[in-house]
C-alpha positions in Angstrom: 3.7 -9.6 -18.4 3.1 -6.3 -16.7 -0.6 -5.9 -15.8 -0.6 -3.5 -12.8 0.4 0.1 -12.4 0.9 2.4 -9.4 0.6 6.1 -10.2 1.8 8.6 -7.6 0.2 12.0 -7.0 2.5 13.7 -4.4 0.3 16.8 -3.5 -1.3 17.4 -0.1 -3.1 20.4 1.5 -1.5 19.4 4.8 1.5 17.3 5.6 0.9 14.6 8.3 3.4 14.5 11.1 4.3 10.8 10.5 4.3 10.6 6.7 7.5 9.8 4.8 6.0 9.3 1.4 7.0 11.6 -1.4 4.7 14.6 -0.9 4.6 18.4 -1.4 2.2 21.1 -0.5 -0.4 21.5 -3.3 0.4 24.3 -5.8 -1.8 24.6 -8.9 1.0 25.6 -11.3 3.4 22.9 -10.0 0.7 20.3 -10.3 0.1 21.2 -14.0 3.8 20.8 -14.7 3.9 17.5 -12.8 1.0 16.2 -14.9 2.9 17.1 -18.0 5.9 15.0 -16.8 3.7 12.2 -15.6 1.9 11.9 -18.9 5.2 11.7 -20.8 6.5 9.0 -18.4 3.4 6.8 -18.9 3.5 7.2 -22.7 7.2 6.5 -22.8 6.7 3.3 -20.8 3.6 1.8 -22.4 3.6 3.3 -25.9 0.6 4.7 -27.8 -1.7 1.7 -27.8 -4.0 1.1 -24.8 -2.8 -1.6 -22.4 -5.1 -4.0 -20.7 -4.5 -4.1 -17.0 -5.6 -6.1 -14.0 -5.1 -3.3 -11.5 -4.4 0.5 -11.4 -3.8 2.2 -8.1 -3.5 6.0 -7.8 -1.9 7.0 -4.5 -0.1 9.8 -2.8 0.1 12.3 -1.3 -3.6 12.9 -1.8 -4.7 12.4 -5.4 -8.0 14.2 -4.7 -6.1 17.3 -3.7 -5.9 18.1 -7.4 -8.4 20.6 -8.7 -11.4 19.3 -10.6 -9.9 20.2 -13.9 -6.5 18.6 -13.0 -8.2 15.5 -11.7 -10.1 15.2 -15.0 -6.9 15.6 -16.9 -5.3 12.8 -14.9 -8.2 10.5 -15.5 -8.2 11.2 -19.2 -4.4 10.6 -19.3 -4.9 7.2 -17.6 -7.8 6.2 -19.9 -5.7 7.1 -22.9 -2.9 4.6 -22.0 -4.9 1.9 -20.2 -8.2 0.2 -21.1 -10.2 1.3 -18.0 -13.4 -0.3 -19.5 -11.9 -3.7 -19.2 -12.6 -5.6 -15.9 -10.0 -4.3 -13.5 -9.6 -3.1 -10.0 -9.1 0.7 -10.3 -8.3 2.3 -6.9 -8.0 5.9 -5.8 -6.7 7.0 -2.5 -8.8 9.6 -0.8 -8.8 11.4 2.6 -11.9 12.5 4.5 -12.9 16.0 3.7 -10.5 16.2 0.7 -13.1 15.9 -2.1 -16.7 16.7 -3.0 -19.5 14.9 -4.7 -18.5 16.4 -8.1 -15.0 14.9 -7.9 -16.4 11.5 -6.9 -18.8 11.5 -9.8 -15.8 12.2 -12.1 -13.9 9.2 -10.7 -17.0 7.1 -11.2 -17.4 8.3 -14.8 -13.8 7.3 -15.7 -14.1 3.8 -14.3 -12.7 4.1 -10.8 -14.4 1.3 -8.7 -12.5 1.2 -5.4 -11.6 3.8 -2.8 -8.7 3.5 -0.3 -9.8 5.7 2.5 -7.3 7.3 5.0 -9.3 7.3 8.2 -6.4 6.3 10.6 -8.4 6.6 13.9 -11.9 7.5 15.1 -10.6 9.9 17.7 -10.4 13.7 17.1 -7.7 14.2 19.7 -5.4 11.6 18.1 -6.1 13.0 14.6 -4.9 16.4 15.8 -1.7 14.8 17.2 -1.1 13.0 13.9 -1.4 16.3 12.0 -4.4 15.0 10.0 -6.6 17.5 8.2 -9.9 15.8 9.0 -12.0 14.9 12.0 -14.3 12.0 12.7 -17.4 13.8 11.4 -15.7 14.2 8.0 -15.3 10.4 7.8 -19.1 9.9 8.0 -19.8 12.8 5.6 -17.4 11.2 3.1 -18.9 7.8 3.5 -22.3 9.2 2.7 -20.9 10.6 -0.5 -19.4 7.2 -1.4 -22.8 5.6 -0.9 -24.5 8.3 -2.9 -22.1 7.7 -5.8 -22.5 3.9 -5.4 -18.9 3.2 -4.4 -19.4 -0.1 -2.6 -15.8 -1.3 -2.7 -14.2 0.9 0.1 -11.2 0.1 2.1 -10.4 2.0 5.4 -6.8 2.5 6.7 -6.4 2.4 10.5 -3.3 3.0 12.6 -2.1 1.8 16.0 0.9 2.1 18.2 0.4 5.9 18.1 1.9 8.3 20.7 -0.5 8.5 23.6 -2.8 5.8 22.2 -4.1 3.2 24.7 -5.3 -0.3 24.1 -8.9 0.8 24.9 -8.7 3.7 22.4 -7.6 1.4 19.6 -10.4 -1.0 20.5 -12.9 1.9 20.2 -11.4 2.7 16.7 -11.7 -1.0 15.6 -15.3 -1.2 16.9 -16.4 2.0 15.1 -14.7 0.9 11.9 -16.3 -2.6 12.0 -19.7 -1.0 12.7 -19.4 0.5 9.2 -19.6 -3.0 7.7 -17.1 -2.2 4.9 -15.5 -4.9 2.7 -11.9 -4.1 3.4 -9.7 -2.8 6.2 -5.9 -2.2 6.4 -4.2 -1.5 9.7 -0.6 -0.6 10.3 1.5 0.2 13.4 3.1 3.7 13.4 6.7 3.6 12.1 8.7 6.7 13.1 10.6 7.5 9.8 13.5 9.9 9.2 12.6 13.4 7.8 9.2 13.5 9.5 8.0 15.8 12.3 7.5 12.7 14.5 11.1 11.7 14.0 12.4 15.1 15.1 10.2 15.1 18.2 11.2 11.5 19.0 14.9 12.4 18.8 14.3 15.3 21.2 12.6 12.9 23.6 9.3 14.7 23.2 7.4 11.8 21.5 7.1 8.2 22.7 5.3 5.2 21.2 3.6 2.5 23.3 5.9 -0.2 24.5 6.3 -3.2 22.2 4.2 -5.5 24.4 1.3 -3.0 24.3 1.6 -2.7 20.5 1.6 -6.5 20.2 -1.6 -6.6 22.3 -3.2 -4.0 19.9 -2.3 -6.2 16.9 -3.7 -9.3 18.5 -6.8 -7.4 19.3 -7.1 -6.3 15.7 -6.7 -9.9 14.4 -9.3 -11.2 16.9 -11.9 -8.5 16.4 -11.7 -8.7 12.6 -12.0 -12.5 12.7 -15.1 -12.4 15.0 -16.8 -10.0 12.5 -16.1 -12.3 9.5 -13.5 -10.0 8.0 -10.7 -12.5 7.4 -7.0 -11.7 7.5 -5.4 -12.4 4.1 -2.2 -10.6 4.8 -0.3 -9.4 7.8 -1.9 -5.9 7.8 -5.0 -6.5 5.6 -8.5 -7.9 6.2 -11.3 -8.4 3.8 -14.7 -10.0 3.2 -14.3 -12.9 0.7 -13.9 -11.5 -2.8 -12.8 -8.0 -1.7 -9.1 -8.6 -1.2 -7.0 -5.9 -2.8 -5.9 -7.3 -6.1 -3.3 -4.6 -6.5 -1.6 -5.2 -3.2 -1.7 -9.0 -4.0 0.4 -8.0 -7.1 3.2 -6.9 -4.6 2.9 -9.9 -2.3 2.8 -12.4 -5.2 6.0 -10.8 -6.4 4.4 -10.0 -9.8 5.5 -7.2 -12.1 4.1 -3.6 -12.0 4.8 -0.2 -13.3 5.6 2.7 -10.9 4.9 6.1 -12.3 5.4 9.5 -10.6 7.8 11.1 -8.2 9.4 8.6 -5.9 7.4 5.7 -7.3 8.8 2.2 -7.3 8.3 -0.3 -10.1 9.1 -3.9 -10.6 9.8 -4.9 -14.2 11.3 -8.1 -15.6 14.8 -8.4 -14.2 14.9 -5.0 -12.4 13.3 -2.8 -9.8 13.0 0.9 -10.6 13.0 3.9 -8.3 12.0 7.4 -9.6 13.5 10.7 -8.7 11.8 12.2 -5.6 12.4 16.0 -5.7 9.4 17.6 -7.5 11.4 20.0 -9.8 13.9 17.3 -10.7 11.2 14.7 -11.5 9.3 17.2 -13.5 12.3 18.3 -15.5 13.5 14.8 -16.3 10.0 13.5 -16.9 9.3 16.2 -19.5 12.6 15.8 -21.2 13.1 12.0 -21.4 10.0 10.3 -20.0 12.4 8.2 -17.9 12.8 10.1 -14.5 14.8 7.3 -12.8 16.8 7.8 -9.7 18.2 4.3 -10.1 17.5 0.9 -11.6 18.5 -2.1 -9.5 19.0 -5.5 -11.2 17.0 -8.3 -9.6 18.9 -11.6 -9.9 17.8 -15.2 -9.6 18.8 -15.3 -5.9 17.1 -12.0 -4.9 14.0 -13.0 -6.8 13.7 -16.2 -4.8 14.3 -14.4 -1.5 11.6 -11.8 -2.4 9.2 -14.6 -3.3 9.5 -15.8 0.3 9.5 -12.4 2.1 6.5 -11.1 0.2 4.6 -14.3 -0.1 4.8 -15.0 3.7 3.0 -11.8 4.3 -0.1 -13.5 3.0 -2.2 -15.7 5.3 -2.2 -18.3 2.5 1.6 -18.2 2.5 3.9 -19.4 -0.3 2.9 -22.2 -2.6 5.7 -24.7 -2.9 4.6 -25.9 -6.3 4.4 -22.4 -7.7 7.9 -21.6 -6.3 9.4 -24.7 -7.9 7.6 -24.0 -11.2 8.9 -20.4 -11.2 12.5 -21.0 -10.1 13.2 -24.7 -10.9 14.2 -25.3 -7.3 12.2 -26.6 -4.4 11.8 -24.6 -1.2 13.1 -27.6 0.8 16.3 -27.8 -1.2 17.1 -24.2 -0.2 15.5 -23.9 3.3 15.3 -27.3 4.9 17.1 -26.4 8.2 15.5 -22.9 8.3 12.0 -24.4 8.0 12.7 -26.9 10.7 13.9 -24.1 13.0 10.9 -22.0 12.4 8.5 -24.9 12.9 10.1 -25.6 16.3 9.5 -21.9 17.2 5.9 -22.3 16.1 6.4 -19.3 13.7 5.4 -21.2 10.5 3.2 -24.0 9.5 3.5 -26.3 6.6 0.8 -28.1 4.6 1.1 -30.3 1.5 1.8 -27.3 -0.7 2.1 -24.2 1.4 4.4 -22.6 3.9 2.7 -19.9 6.0 3.1 -17.8 9.1 1.3 -18.9 12.3 -0.6 -16.3 14.3 2.5 -16.2 16.6 4.8 -15.9 13.6 3.0 -12.7 12.4 4.2 -11.0 15.6 7.8 -11.9 14.7 7.6 -11.4 10.9 11.0 -9.7 10.4 12.8 -12.4 12.3 11.1 -15.0 10.2 11.9 -13.3 6.9 15.6 -13.0 7.9 15.7 -16.8 7.8 15.0 -16.8 4.0 18.2 -15.0 2.9 20.0 -17.5 0.7 23.7 -18.4 1.3 25.6 -18.3 -2.0 26.9 -21.9 -1.6 23.3 -23.2 -1.8 23.1 -22.1 -5.4 26.4 -23.7 -6.5 
């Protein structure tokens, strides 16, 4: 059963130097056309009756880059297809300085109850280097508006491993973020992705990240500081006070099904993963015409589904439940991965309890190497 939806709004007033998400400069006319296509895609997928959902996540881009009228139209569109009055986690991404109190009040009116807030760093110089549109003061101004509109479930995004960023600078960002006493924090190392400004600079030798050892020190600092403040790590990059874990992101890590709506959006439906068309004009045209603006649909077979259960589940601090795995697939984890588990335990990269397999603190530093061990050889399924 599909009880989660991701909705992508690709518009921004400024394009960050590191961002490889599907995004375009905001244009009012193009945004109106995009919303036409998006509405048709949602209705085509879910029908005309309201669906009860556990989570809705509206991301981007910058969803609040839309005008007030367009934002209201988007919220009405979502409320028409999904029961937003039912208990659910309803998240909007927002960037400092990209909204006003009127827009926040509108979000509140339509049932939005969680904000994912793109702070990145508490350092004006680094924000400038990242191509961000805000400064530290905007963060505090925005938080005051959240408080005024009684948004108490706020998550802050932080970045590390940035060009020119030192260990001490990242510590200052963590300290300032934790001083806010928010319920949720996400923190990611910078990945230099193709087709970004950072990628072009990196290729020309004009941009350098901290060395791997320094980046690992930053990550260990992050884990230690969060833990000391009682904000527990429930996933490789995510930390929360008890009860404030992101239910939407847990949908991904639990390998559950979800809709993906909008340009470039990914979805996971029974037996298949979907990827939507990225170019704005092509998405808009196809979305308006058919309501199915797919770039491609990839079948997910039994083998891939088991592998993904391990890759995604091991991102969680709780790890993968062996009983849930066996109930879902009719195979035990040990029947598939006995030698791999022994190897990873010898490396001290995983730990095993009566029902769970999980990464150790050391294992989190070598996540990709751990995950590679859980690719299944075909002969094991015969």
